[in-house]
C-alpha positions, 0 to 999 in steps of 0.5 A, spaced: 751 668 616 744 669 619 741 666 626 733 668 627 730 673 622 733 680 621 739 678 625 746 678 622 752 675 625 759 677 623 766 673 625 773 675 625 778 670 626 785 673 627 792 669 626 797 673 630 805 673 631 810 676 636 817 677 634 820 674 641 817 671 648 817 678 651 810 679 654 809 686 651 812 685 644 807 687 639 803 682 636 802 683 629 797 680 624 799 674 620 792 673 617 785 675 618 779 671 616 772 675 615 765 672 615 760 677 614 763 684 615 768 687 619 766 694 617 769 699 619 775 695 621 777 692 615 783 696 613 786 694 620 786 687 619 792 686 613 798 682 615 803 686 619 798 690 622 798 691 630 793 686 633 792 691 639 789 696 634 785 692 630 782 689 637 780 696 639 777 698 633 773 691 633 771 692 640 769 699 639 764 697 633 760 692 637 764 686 636 766 681 643 772 677 643 770 670 644 777 667 644 784 668 645 789 663 644 796 665 646 802 660 645 807 664 646 810 666 639 803 665 635 796 666 637 789 666 635 783 671 636 776 671 635 771 676 635 763 676 634 758 681 632 751 680 632 747 685 628 
């Protein structure tokens, strides 16, 4: 996806779930969608992977989290990177 000439935007959307309503329960990835590239974090976005590990990889590689919806047992996180 391109904005201005020479600019590329990468978008990663993650649907996640937790097994209980206890706040510190690990959030696991149900599905991830990538528009553009998630490199070098693509291998952290598989169903069953830990959301926190994926988020830390994305944030450490230039992504910014722009949305985090948490409905208790499920949620959605969206990350964007402009290159």
